[in-house]
N, C-alpha and C positions, 0 to 999 in steps of 0.2 A: 504494500500500500504506500510505502514511502521510500522505496528504492529510487536510486537515480535512474532516470530513463529519458529518452529523447522522444518528444511528442511531435511526430510528423516533421514537416519542414518549416517550422515557425521561427526560424532565426530572425526574421524581420520584425517580429513582435518584441522580442526580448533583447536583441542585439548580441546574444551570446550563442555559441555553437557548442553542442555536446561533444565531449571527446570520445564517447563510445555510445553504442546503441543498445537500449534495453527496453523491452516491452513489458508492461505490467497490467494485470487485470484490475488494479485498484485505480479507477479513473477519477481524476479530480478536475473541477471546473475552474477555468482561468479567471473568470470575473467574480466568482463567489467570494465574499469577504472572508478573511483568514479565520477570525474567531467564530464565524458561522460554520466553518468546515472543520469541526474538531476531529473528524476521523483522520484527516491527512495532516493536521497541524497541531497535534498534541505536544505539550512541552516535555519531550523526552528525546533521548539520543537516537532512538529508532527513526523518528520523524526528522529531527534536526540534522543529523549527520549520517543517516543511512547505515547505522551500526546494528548488525543483527544481534549483538549482545543485548540490545535494548528490548528484545522480544518480551522479557519478563515484565517490563513496565508497560508495554504496549498491548499485550494480550494476556488473558488470564484464564479463559474458558475454552472448552472444545466447541469449535464452530465450523460450519461448512457454508460457503457462499457459492452460488452458481448464477450465471447471467451473462450479459454482454452489452456492448455499446455499438452505436452506429455514428459515423462521422461523414459529413459531406462538405466539401469546400468547392466553391465555384465563383466565377467572375473573371473578367479580363485583367484586373489589377493584380499582377503577379510578376515574379522574376522570369527572365527568359528561359531558364532551365527548369521551371516548374510546369506541371501539366495544367491544362485549362480547367480541369475538374478532377477532384479526388473523391472517391467513395470507398469507405472502409467499414468492415464489420469485424468485430472481435467477440469470441465466445470463450468463456473460461470457467474453471472451478478452482476454488481456493480453500485450503484446509488448514486449520490451526488446532493442534492437539498437544496438551500437556502430557508428557510421557511419564514423568515421575515428579516428585517435589523439586528435583534439581534439573530437570530437562524439559524442554519445550520444542516443538517442531512446527514449522510453517512451510507450506509448499503450495504451488499453483501450477496448473497446466492450461494452456490456451491454444486456440486456433484462430488465425486471422486470414482475412481475404481483403485485398486492396486493389482497386482499379484506378489507374492513372490514365485519364483520357486526353488524347491529342498531345502526347508528349513529343516535343520537338527534339530531333537530333539524338539526344543523349541516350546511351544504353545503360550507363551506370546510374545508381540512385543514391549512393552514399557520399556525403561531404561535398555535394554540388555547391559551387560558390567558393569553396576552399581549395579542394584538390583540383588543380588545373590540368592534370593528366587524364584526359577524357576520351573515351571511344564512342563514336556515333556514326550515323549514316544520314543520307540526304532525305530520308522519309520521316514523316510524322505519323504516329499511330498510338494505339492504346496498349498499355501494359496491364496484365492481370497477375497479381501476386497471391500465392497460397503458401502458408507456412504454419509451423507449430513452435511453441516456446514453453519452457518450463523452468521452475526454480525450486530449490529446496534449501531451507535454513534450519540449523539446529543450534540451540543455545544451551550451555551447561553451566550451572552454578557450582563452582568449586567450594565456596564458602559464602557466608552471608554477604560479603562485600566484593567478591571477585566473580565475574561472569566472563566466559569466553564463548565464541560462536564461530561457525563456518557456514559459508553459503556458496552454492554453485548455480550458475544460470547457463542455459543453453538455448539457442535459437537456430533453426534451419528453415529456409524458404526458397521458393523458386518463382521468379518473375519472368513472364513470357510475353514478348511483343506479339500483337495479334495481326501483324502484316508481314508479308514476305520480306526477308527470309527468316522471320520469327527468331530473333536472337534471344537467348536465355540469359538471365541475370540472377545468379544464386548467391545467397549469403549463408555463412556459417560463423556463429558467434559463441565463444566460450568465455565465461567470467568466473573467477574464483575469488572469494573474499574471506578474510580472517578478521574477527573483531574481538576486542577486549574492553571490559568496563570495570572500573574499580571505584568504590564508594568509601568515603571516610567522613563521618559525621554529616554535616550538611553539604560537603563537597563531593563531586564525582568527576571522574575523567574517563576518557575513552580513546581508543586508537583503532583505526581501520586500515588494513592493507588490502588493496584490490589489484588483481592482474587481469587484463582483458586481452584476448586474442581473437581478432576478427578477420574474416576473409570475404572478399567479393570477387566473383568470377563471372565473366561474360564470354559466351560462346556463340559464334555465328557459323552456321552450316547451311547446307542445302541451297547454295547459290546455283542458279541455272544460267550458265553463260550462253546457251543456245536461244534463250528468249530475251526479250528486251525488258527484263524485270530486275536486273541486278542494280541495286542502288550504289551510289558513290559512297565509299567508306572513308570516314574522317578519323584522324588521330589528332586531337587537340593537345599539343604539348604545353602550350601556355595560353594566355587569354585570347590570342588573336593570330596564331600561326598554325593552322591545321596542315597536317601532312595528308595529301589526298592519295588514296590507294585505289587503283583500277585493276579489274580482272582478278580479284581475290576470290578463291573458292571457299575459303573458311578463314576464321580468325578466332583466336582465344586470348583473353586477357585475364590475369590474376592480380589482384591487389591484396596484399597481406600487411596488416598493421596491428600493433599492440604495444602495451607498455604498462607500467605500474602507476598506482595512485595511492597516496598516503594522506590520511585524514586524522588530525589530532583535535580533540574537542574537550572542553571543560565546562562544568556547570556548577551552580550553587543554588541550593534551595533556601531562599530567604525566609519563607514561611510556607504554609500549605497552599496558598494561592499566589505566591510570588516566586518567580524563577528567573535566573539569569544564566545564559549559555553563550559560549563563543567557540569558534573553530577556525582552524587554518588547514588548507588543503592544497596539495601540489601533485601534478601528474605530468608525465612526459611520455611520448610515444613516437615510434618510427614506423615508416611504411615503405614498401617497395612495390613497383609496378613492373610486371614482366609480360611479354607476349610470346606466343609460339608454342605453348603446350610442352611437348617432350623436348623441344629444343628452345629453351627460354631465351629471349632477347630482352635485355634491360631497357625499360622505357623511361626510367627516372625514379626518384625517391622523394620522400617528404618527411618532415619531422614537426612535432607540435609540443608546446608546453602550455600548461594552464595553472594558474594560482588563484586562490581565493582566501579572503579573511572576512569573517562575518561575526556579528553579535546579535543576540535576540533577547529581549526582556518581556516577561509577562507579569502583570501585577494587578492587584485589586485596589482601585481608587477609593471606592465606597462599598458599602455592603452589596449593592446591586449593580455596581459599575466596574467593569473589567477593561483593562487596556493592555496594549502591547506596542513594542517598537522594535525596529530592526534596521541594521545597516549592513551592506554587503559591498565588498571590494573585489572586483574580478579583473583579471588581466590574462592575456594569452597571445601566443605568436605561432604562426604557421608558415613554414618555408618549404619551397619546392626546388629540387635540384634536377637538372637535365642529366641524361645518361652519359653524355660525352664530356662534360666539363664539371670541375669541382667548384661550383659557385651556386649562390642562391639566386635563381632566376626570378622567383616570385616570393614576395614577403607580404604576409598579412599580419597585422597586429591590432589589438583592441584593448580598451581600458574602460571599465564600467563602474560607476558608483550608483548604488541603489539604497534608498532609505524609505521607510514606511512607518505609519502610525495606524494602529488598529484599535477599535472601540467596540464594546458590547454593553448595552444598557438593558437590564431586565426590568420590565415595567410591572408585571405580575407573574403569577405562577405559570402562565401559558403563553406569554407574549414577550418577545425580546427584539431589540433593534441593534443593527450592526453597521459599522462604517469603516472604510479604509481610505487613506490618502497615501499615494505612492509617488515617489519622484525617482527618475533615472537619468543619469548623464552618461552618454555613450560616445566614445571617441574611437574612430576607426581609421587605419591607414592601409593603403594597398599600393604596392610598387611592383611593376613588371619591367625588369631590366632588359628583356628581349625586345619589347616593342617601345621601350623608353616611355612608358606611361605610368602615371600614378594618380590616385585621388585620396582625399583626406577630408573628413568632416567631423563635426561634433553635433550630436543630436540629444535634445532633452525631451523627456516624456513626463507628463503630469497626468495622474490617473486617480479617479475617485469612484467608490462603489458604495451602495447602500443596500441593506437587506433586512429581512425580518423573519422570525420564527413564530408560529402560533399553532395551537392545537384546534382542529376542527371538531374533534370529539375525543372520547377517551382513547380511541385507537388510531385516529388519523392525525398526522402531523404535516404541516406545510411550511416550506421555505421558499421565499421569493427574493430576487436580487436584481439590481440594475447597475450598470457601470458605464463610464465615459472617460475617454482620455484624449489628449491632444499632444502634438509633437511640435517642437521648435528647433530649427536647424540653424547653425551658425558656423562660420569659419569653413565653409565648403569650397573646395577647389579641385580642379582636375586638369589633366592635359588632354590633347586631342590629336595624337599622332596616329592617323589611320593607316592600317596595313592591308586590310581586306574587307570584304562585305560583312564578315562576322563581327567586326569591331563594334558597330552600333549596338548589337544585341548583348554581346558578352561584356562590354566595358561601359559604354555610355548609359544603356538602359538600366544596368545594375546600379550604377551611381545615382541615376535619377530616381529609381525606386526607393532607395534608402533616404534620399534627401527630400522627396516630395510627399512622403506619407504624412497625413495630417491628423486624422481622427480615428478613434476606436469607439464603437458603441456596442452595448450588449445587454442581455437580460436573461434570467434563468428562473426555473421553477423546479421544485423537488417535492414530491409527495411520498410519504412514508406511512405504511400500514403496519402497526404493531399488533401482533397476535400474542398478547401477554409477553412472557419472557422466552417464548419458544422460537418465534421467527419474525422477521421483518420482510416486507416487500417494498422495494424502493424503485420509484419511477422518476426520472429527472430529464430535463432538457435545457440546453443553453443555445442562444443565438448570438453571434457577434458579427459586426461589419467593420471592415477596414477600408478607409478611403484616402484618396490623395488630395492635394491642394484644391484642384478644380473638380469639385464634387459633381459627378454625372454618372449615369449607368456604366460608362466605359472606364471609370476610375474607382471602382469599388470591388470588394471581395467579400463574399458571404460565407459564413461558417455555421453549420448546424450540428449539434451534438445531442444524441439521445442515449439514455442509459436505462436498463432494466436489470435489477439484481434481487435475488431471493437469498436471504441470510437466515440460516438455521443455527440456533444456539442450543447446544446439547448440555444440559445441566448435570 
């Protein structure tokens, strides 16, 4: 429910890119106020730092969840390497079971299907916009992905104050283009995590070590050179220098990348309702791109570093008033190297400051109000030494959301929320050294997308049916719209999320 994961290709919303990919059945809504969503934002190390040793704080009973969610994104306002429309369905089961007084297990298994409609050029689907070593062809078409993912976590309490845990995650899927020559795009992801948590009086500390190993493979076969069907095959080595390959009967590309992540976190329980937590996180990874299958030919490599420092406080202002505050510092760098030369051909770097204030006001036994105010300052640099191009900008985002909880009856609970955000861009600059017809899409349009985004609007609804302490049925939906400076049907992007989950609690 609270593991790190990447949620579709929404780098444009947050300004940050995930360093690895992890799917989770525990779906959270982006616009829902933080204190309204206690399932995903409880003040413990499991939520705050993704530490599996925090399972004892987060879960205490035998439970089984089953359900799924539906997601649809559509609209012309998008990056050039994103599909015109995305439709995703995910179905999963999730089990939490205390094994003994000292052991607890959590695991989930899921199936997902995703359709990317009118995908231009690109055969790869990971790290688009970061990794500039891209394989594609001259056709646009639909991609259909089917895959399974699962995870298992086990936490063991050695003594009252010491808890250790292990976690394993695995994903495998196949993404097939629905037009000739139907290239395949496969992923294989393995993540292993070790966690430890130690408590002393009102203090507690934790440490997480994660290693991720991911692979993306593209295979193109069944070219028919006797018919006029063979598309032009492109290898984009950098942002604007495709190598055009004619007469190829097949092609295979493998991208392998991985690395470690270390997360240290510390917290203090000031009182039963007051908590203070902080963490520092650092990760680094390397990747290599090879073509040719049994006779691999190096196509280039890349490396990436990410660092984070954040602090979060939860406290009770008055008897019925709860508040929270957070600050997050994020920085990262991504470099691409060509196969022939020992130099950084592409450099991406970003620096993000995020701050938020969260409020909850309980008015009576069945009605509460929630509110969030968030601020983000995002600075990004991009340098392409091969085409002698760069861009740089600073973008600020201000976002506010309001929500309420109330009981319709003894068994029905309802949550509603709305949110709105605006973007302010300053210090934006770019070069314009054109090399080919792809330049406008890959360079100028990407820069304009980031610097012209203007507003986010959204609303959500959640209905929960409580059948005593035995089970809950949860139905939820959220809609959000992203738009550019010149608001019109051609400058918007619509996103719809639907969730249905049945939760059994075995006492």
